N, C-alpha and C positions, 0 to 999 in steps of 0.2 A: 361486288365492289372491287375485288382483286382476283385476277384470273391468270396467273402466270404459267401454269403447267397443266392445262387441260390435255387429256390424252385418251385415246381410244384403247380399250382393252379387248382381249380375245372373246369375251362373252358377247354375243350379238346384242345390239340394241342398247348397250349401256355406255354412257359417257360419264367419266369421272372428272371432277375438278375441285380445286380448293375451296372456292367461295362463291361459285355461281350456282344458281338453281338450274337443274338439267332435267328435261323430260325426254324420254326416248320411247318410241313405239316399236315393239317387235312384231314385224309382219308375220302372219301365219304363212307357213311354207316359204320362208325366205329362200330355201332350197328344197326341192322335192327329194325326200329320202327313199321314195319308192318302197316303203314297207307297209304291210297291212295295218299295223297298229296306227300309223300316222294317218292313213287313209280313212280309218274308221272314226277317228276323233281328232279333227283338226285343232291345232292350238289356237288360243284366243289372242286377239290383239290387245296389247297392254300399253299403258302410259306409265313410265317410271318417274317418280318424283322423289329425288334424293334417296333412291333405293327402295321406295315404297311403290308398288305397282297398282295402278287403277285400270279398270277395264273400260271405262267410258266416262264421258262428261256430257251433261245435258245442256250446258250453257253454249249458245251458238257463237259466242265471241271468243276468239283465240286468246285474248288477253286474260281470260279466266284461268288459263293454264298456269299463269304466273302468280296467282293471288296469294300464295304462301312463300313467294320468293323474297329473300332478304333485300330490303331497300326498294321493293316494287310496290307501286300503287297505280291507279289509273284515273284519268279524267272521266267522269260519267258523260256519255254522249248518247248516240243511237244504240239500238239493241245489239248491233254487230259491229260497232265502230268506236269503242272506247279508245282513248289516247293514252299511251304508256308514260309512266313517270318512274325514274330510277334515281334514288337518293335526292329527291326534290327537283331533279332536272327533267323537263317534260318535252314530249312531242318531237319537234325537230332537233332538240338537243340530244335525242337518243337515236343512234344509227340503227335503223330497223331494216332487216333483210328478209325477204320472203323468197326462198329458193334462189338465193344469191342476188335477187333484184332489189336495188335500193330505190324506192319510189317516193316521190314528193306527193303530198295531198293536192289533188286537182280541184280545189274548192276554197273560196275565201273563208269558210267556216271549218275547214278540215274535216268534212263529213265522210271522206273516203281515205282514211289512213292506210298504211301498207298492210297491216294485219287484218283489215276488213276484207281482203281479197282472197282469203283462204278459209275453208270450213275446218273446225277442229278435227273432224273425222278424217281429213286428208293429211293431217300432220304426222310426220315420222319422228322428228326431234325438234325441240324448242329450248333455247338457252337464253337466259337473261343474265347479263354481266354488268353490274353497277359500278361506276367509278372508273378505276384504272383498267383499261383494255389494251390488248396488244395492238400494235400499229397495223398488223395484218387483218385485224377485225374492223377496219373501216376508219376513215377520217371524217372531217366535217361534222364533228359531234363533240359534246362536252360531258354528257351525263352517263354514257355507257353504250352498250350494244345489245340488241336483241336479234337472234337468228332463228328463223322458223323455216324448216325444210319439209318438203313432201316426201312420201315414201319412195325409195329407190325402186327401180324395176326388179321384179322377181323372176328367177330362172329355175328351170329344172336341172337336176344333176345328171340326167341322162337325155337321150334323144327323144324320149317319150313326151307326148304332149301333156302339159300340166294345165289344169283349169282350176282356179281357186278364187276366192273372194269372200265377201260378207255383205250383209244387209242389216240396217239398223233403223228402228223407229223409236220415237221419243215423244213424251208429253210432259208439259209443265202446267200445273193448274192455274197459277197466277198469270193472268193475261191470256189464258187459253192457248199457250204456246204449243206448237207441234213441229215436228221435224222428221225427216227421213234422209238417209244417206246410204251409200254402198259403193262397192267396187267389184270388178270382175277382171281377172287376168288370164290370158291365154299365152303360154310360153313353152319353149323347149330349152335346150341347154345354151343357146346363143342368142335367141330372139325372144322378146317379150312385148306384149301389147296389153295395156291396162286402161280401162275406163273408170272414172270416179265421178260421182254426182251427189248433190245434196240439195235439200230444200229446208227452209226454216221460216216460221211465221209466228207472230204473236199480235194480240190486240193490246190495248193499254193495260198496264199492270196496276195493281192496287197496293197502296202503302199499308203498313201495320195499322190495324183499326178499321180498314176498309175504304179509305179515301182513294178515289181513282186519280192516277197521275196521268195527265193528258200528254199527248204527243210522244208516246212510248211504243207505238205499234211499228211493225216492220214486216217485210216479205223479201226473201232472198233465195236465189238459185245459183248453184255453182256446177260447172261441168269441166272436165279435163280428160284428155287422152294422152297417155305416155307411151312412147316407143323406146325400147331399150335394146342395145346390141352389146354383147359381151364377147371378148376374145382374150383368153389368157388373163393378163393383168390389166386389161384395158376395158373401160366401160363408157359407152356413149348413150345419153338419154335425151330425148326431145319431147317436150310437153307443150301441147296446144290446148288452150282453155278459154272459157268465157264465163263471166259473172254477170247476172242481172239482178238488180235491186229495184223493183218497180216503185217501191215507196219505203221510206223510213222516217219515222217521227223523231224530232230532236227536242226534248223538253226544255233544254236550257239555251235554245236559239230562237230568234224571231222567225227563222225559216225552217222548212223541212226539205228532205230530199224526195223529189218526185220521179227521179229515174237516175240510174247509174249503170252503165254498161261498159264492161272492161273486156277487151280481147287481148290475149297475150300469146307469145311464143317464147319458149325458154329452153336453151340447150346447155348440156353439161357434159364435159369430158373429164375423166380421171384415168391416170395411167401410172404404172410403176416402171421405172427404168433403172439401168445399172447405176446411173448417177444420182437418182433420187425419185421424187414423185412430182407430178404435174397435174394441176386442176385448172381447167379453162371453162368459162361460162360466157354465154351471150344471150341477150334478151331484147324483146321489143314489146311494148304495150301501148294500146290506145284506150283512152277513157272518154266517153261522152257522158256528161253529168248535167243534171238539171235540178234546180231548186225552185220551190214555191211554197204555198201554204196548204197543208192538208186540212181535212174537215175540222179537226180540233182547234185550229187557228183561224177558222172562218172559210176555208176552201179557196178556190180560185176559178175564175172564168176568163174570157177574153178581155173583160173590162175591170176585173178585180184581182187582187193578189199582188205578187211581186215576182215575175219570172226572172230567173238568173241562170245562165248557161255557161258551161266551160267545156273546152275540148283540149285534151292534152296528149302528147306523144312522148313516150319514154323509151330510150334505147341505150344499150351499154354493153360493156364486156368487163371481165375480170380474169386475170391470169395469176396463178400462184405456183411457185416452184419451191420445193423443200429439198435441200442438198446436204447430206451428211458430210461433215468435214473430218470425220474420224469417229471413234467410239464415244466421245464425250461432247462433241460440238456439232451444231446444226445451223445452217444458214438458210434463211427464208427471204425470197425476193418476190415482188409482185407489182402489177400494174393494173389500173382500173380506169374506166371512163363511164360517165353517166351523162346523158343528155335529157333535159326536161324542157319541152316546149309547151307553152300555155297560151290559149286564147280565152278570155273571160269577158262576156258581153251580156247586157241586160236588155232584152227586147222591150219596146214600148207597150204600154197598155192602151187599149182602144178608148179614145175620147178622154184620156187623162191629161190634165194640165201639169201634174207633178212628174209623172213618169211617161214623158213623151214630148214631142211627137217622134223624136229620133231614138236610135239605139245608144245606150250608155256603154261605151267601151272602157272597161275597167282595166284589163291587161290586154294589150294588142300585140300579138306576135312576140310575147315575152319568151325568153329562154334562160336557162341556168345550166351551164355545162361545167362538169367537174372532172379534171384529169389528175389522178393520183399515182404515186409510186412509193414503195417502201422497201426497207432492208431490215432484217431482224436476225439477231444472233442469240442462240440459246446454248448455254453451257452447263454441263453436269460436272462440276469441279470435283466433288466427292459423292459418295453414295447418299450423303445427307444434305448436301448444299448445292443449289443450282441458281443460275441467274438468267435474266433475259434483258437484252438491250435492243431497242428498235427506234428507227428514224423514219419519218414519213413527210412527204411534201404533197400538198393538194393545191392545184390551180383552179380557182372558181371564177368563171366568166359569166357575166349577166348583162342583159340588155332588154329593152322593150321598145315598141314603136309608139307613135303618137296616139293620144287618147281623145275621147269626146264625151261631153255630158249629154243628157237627154235633149237639152236645148241650149243654144248659144245666146238666146235673147230673152227667154222667159224670166220673169222676176223670181219665180220659184227655183230657178237653176243658177242664180247669180253666183253663189258661193262656189258651186262646182265648175261653172264656166271660167271663173277667174283662176281657180286651181288648175284646170286643164290647160289654160294658156301658159301659165308659169311652168307646168310640168313639161309641155311640149317644147318650150324654149330652152329647157335645161339640157345639159349633157347627161345622158342616162346610162351609158355604158360603164360597167365597173369590172375590174379584175382584181381578185384577192390572191395573194401568194401566202399560203398557210403552211406552218411547220408544226409537226407533232413529235414528241419524244416520250418514250416509255422505258423506265428502268426499274426492274423488280428483282427480288431475291426470295428464295425459299430455303429455310433451314429446319431440318428435323432434329431439334436439339436433343430430344429423348424419344424413346419408343412411343411415349404417350403425349409428346408435346411437339407441335409444329408451329413455326413462326414464319409468316409471310409479310412482306412489306414492299413499298415501292413509291415511285413518283411518276406522274404523267403530266405533260403539257399537251393540252388538247385545244383545237381551234375550230370554230364554227362560223361560217359566213351567213349573213341574213338570208331568209327565203325571199321569194319573189314578192310576196305581199308586204313583208316588213320594209322592203325598199321601195316598191312601186305602187302601193295603194295610195292614190292621190286625192280622192274625193274629200271635200271639206264641208259638204252639206250634211245636215243632221241625219237624213235617211241614208245617204251613201256611206257614211262612216259606220252606221250601226249594222250594215250588211257585211262589214269586215270584222273578223275576230273569231278565233277558235277557242276562246276561254270560257264561254258559257256564262258571262257576267252581265250581259245586257248593255255594256258600254259600247261606244263607237271608237274605231281605230283608224289612224292615218299613218301612211308610210313615211319614210325618211330617206331621201337619196344620199344623205351624208353618213349613214350608218357604217361603222367599221366592224370587222369580225370580232367575235368573242374569243378570249384566250383564257382558258381555265387551267390553273395549276393545282393539282390534287396530290395529297400525300395520304397514305393509308397503311394500316397494319392489321393483320389478321392473326389472332392467337387461337389455336385449336388444341384442346385437350381431348384425348380419345382413348378408348380401350386398346391397350397395346397387344392384346391377345385375340382380337376379333372385333366385330362391330357391335359390341354390347352397349356402348354409350359414347356420346360425343358432346362437347360443349364448345361453342365457337363465339368469339367476340371480335367485332370488326369496327373500330373507330376510323373516321376519315375527316378530312378538312379540305375544302376547295376555295381558292380565291380566284375570282373571275374578273379580268380586266375587260372593260367595254361590254359588260353584260347588257344584253338588249332588253331594256325595261321600258317604261313609259313616263311621259310628263303630261300634265293636265293642260289642255288648250281650250276648254270650253265646257259648258253645261247643256245637256239636252233637256227637252221639255218634260221628259219622264223623270227627271231628277238624276239620271245617270250621267256619266262624264264622257266628253270627247277627249281621247287620249292619242298622243303621237309617240311612236317608237323612238327611243333615245338610248344612247350608250351611257351606262353608269358603271361603277365598280360595285361588286357584290361579293358576299362570302356565304358559304353554307357548310354545315358540319353536322355530324351525327354519329350514332352508334347503331349497328345492326348486330343482333345476337340470335343464336339458336341453340337448342339442345335436343338430344335424342337419347332414349334409354329403352332397352328391351326389358320388360317387366316379367315375362314368363315365356317358357318355350317347352312344351310337353306334348306328348301324344294324346293326352286326355283333354287339355284345354287349348291346344293349338299354340299360336304365337301372339303375344300381346306386347304393345310398345306405346310409349308416349312421346309425342313430338311437340315442340313449342318454338315460337320465334317472337322476337320483340324488335321493333324498329322505332328509332327516334331521329328526327331531323329538324334543323332550324336553318332558315335562310334570311339574310338581311341585305337590303339595298343600302350601300354605304354613302349614297348621296341624299336620297330622300329619307333615310333612316326608318323606312317602313319594312315590314316583313315581306319576303318574296311571295309571289302569288302561288296558290295551290301547293302549299307545304302540308303534307299529311301529318296530323297530330300523332302522338305516341300511340302505337297500335301493336297488337299481337294476336296470335292464334295458338290455342292449346288443343291438341288432338289426341284422343285415346283410340287406338286401333287394334283390332283382333282379327287374326286369320286362322281358320280352322278348316282343313281339307279344302273343299270347293267353295267355302263361304268366307266372306270377309265383311267386317262392319266397322263403323267409326262413329265417334261422338266428338264434335268440336265446338269450342267456344271462341268467338271472335270478340275481342275487347278493343275499344277505341276511346281514347281520352277526349275531352271537350277541346274544340279548336279555339285557341285564344290568340295565336300569332297569325295576323291577317295583313293583307295589303290594303291599306286605307285608301290609296289612290284609286283602286278599282272597286272600292266599297265592298270588299269581300266579306261575306257574313260569318259571324261566329256561330258554331254549332255545338250542341251539348254532346257529351259522351254517351256511349251506349254499349250494350253487350248482347250478342246474338248467339242462340243455340242452334246447332245443326246436327242432323242425324242422317246416316246413310248406310247402305249395305249392298252387297253384290253376291250373286250365286252363279256358278258356272257348272253346266251339265252337258257333257258331250258337245253338241254343235251350238249350244245356246248359252248366252250370258244375260242374266236379268239384273239390272241395276235400279235401285230406288233410293230416294233421299227426300228429306224435308228441310227446306231452308227456313230460317227464322221461325223455329217451332212455336215460340210464344207469341208470334205476331206482334213483335215489338215495333212501335212507331219511332223512327229515327230519321235524321237528316244526313245526307251524304256530305262529308267534309270537303270533298273535291267536286261536288255536283254542280256548283255554281247556283245561278238563280233559276227558279222554275218559271220560265217565260211562257211556256204553254199554258199553265194555270193562270198566269198574270193576264194574258190576253183574253181569257175567258171570264175571269172573276174580278179583275182589277186589283187583286192582292198580290204583292211581290214578296216572295220569301225564298228560303233555300229549298233545294230539290229534295223531296222525300225518297227514301230507299224502299226496296222491295219488301212487301209483307210476306206472310206465310205462303209457301209454295210447295206442293207435292209433285215430285218429279219422278218419272219412270222411263226406262229405256230397255229395249230388248234387241240383242244382237244375235244374228244367226250366221255362222261361218260354214264354209264348204270348201 
């Protein structure tokens, strides 16, 4: 929620911050020590979660890394494509960076969000910052920032050739999930070459009690090659990669993903100079994306189904300079540019009167370009008091070409033909000039008490679909929407940017003589002018609604809290600790007086963890209150509360690490509060209800390092 003073410390792979959840993965052989002991037993790769290290994750979705982060939740979607939520702000309202790339979803259902383009085994560090974020951490967002980075290149400390890497295999019993991943690096003291690859697959999973949840299968492949060059205080890294997802079911959408291929090039330079430090990034990505209906939804042929294709190009750069102004003051300046070009077209079906005879052009040569600059001043006034002040400007430029329905004359296309004529006659170019401000302070009042607080003005412009989705026919509108609710959505050329004003405070009580215990409480409040919500413009034959995006005013508020305590630390019993967090959020539309959509009910996790020599284990209980605050305009379902028990353990021996866990030990049947409607089951059974969560699953992974 509040992240004023994140800083890297000397211990490799650990990132400390006041109020963000941080993961860091320590690569084996980050430098070759050239000693026999290191060669005999390579170190294992770890993920650090608020100081607790985990050796592996068997979940193929990167969003699972954040599941215990304060203020974090996720929209349920495909098996590797969940959409992030921070303090009740979701998806496009969260600035999401993967290796410095800010990517827009190239799909009217947002089936390919930014974090779906990287496998968890490739991740080096991941940070979730809810609420107030520094202006250097991205604009064009109101909910917070997520940054996911791949592993940096590994080098040897001598001229000798270093060969290192790992291989991992995993299995998940529920859905028959399986996966494999690994990497290999060949390097000397100035040149490094690494290959990483992964595979993940699952069939439909079963809910508690055994019911099969349709349209939850997927297959995914990731490949990347990284070339690194290091000279003194300078590092250059170039990564080229490709992802293929041949299919991915979406249980809360009418459609499934039938192909997604992403090819990208990403370069990064970091350097230390006498005047300060410089980081520069440049990237390019192409995505070819296709949707239709997989077998659970009836399948597709040349004359059946609903083909939908998108093609997108993303390119951009970012430059960040940090300049010390003395022993107590630091100046940060930066510039960034992102281009997102999109074509979205729906080919006709053979001999179909509804979906033909021509191609439906949904977004024709659309583009969304963002140019941003910032300046940031950090001051350490005393050893106990520091401040940060930042200003940012983002220029967002959007436009699209003329569109077309399936037919200009067919009776079945009358609504879409009229809407296309009006859309083509309208002026479609839009330019938004957005300003952000962040002002924060941190005061260590006592050795055991730290108080942080601040204010942020954050601005977000509409995405391409919120402005340019023009179809007014029932079928065309239901193909638009990333909310999983079964409603139809229509864009609005008159939308204006959202402006969110957030205030927050973080009070931390902690052990003054070590890290024996900590209690953290984080209240926050956000008032959003021109919040992009919806108004009802019609009713569909299914009973769902046709909705149009519209600007309203809204407010959201809540409290995040966490605690940690070390229970024992001895040579006989190892180390034992308990961790817990509790999140509560409420959101209200101040025009419709309905609850904001997809607000997670009160939830928390309690974890008891023990580490003894090479073994570690944990027991966790997840508690979620019943969902009562809902968005009635979207017919959001209420869901009952639930409690889930999980078990897990890990053992490391020389070159090998074995991880095992059991999710939902008691096979509890429960509904996902943010899961939306189970449209896959609805199309098969005719019953429309909330999406069921995962039942009991036995998970196992084995990692071998060399």
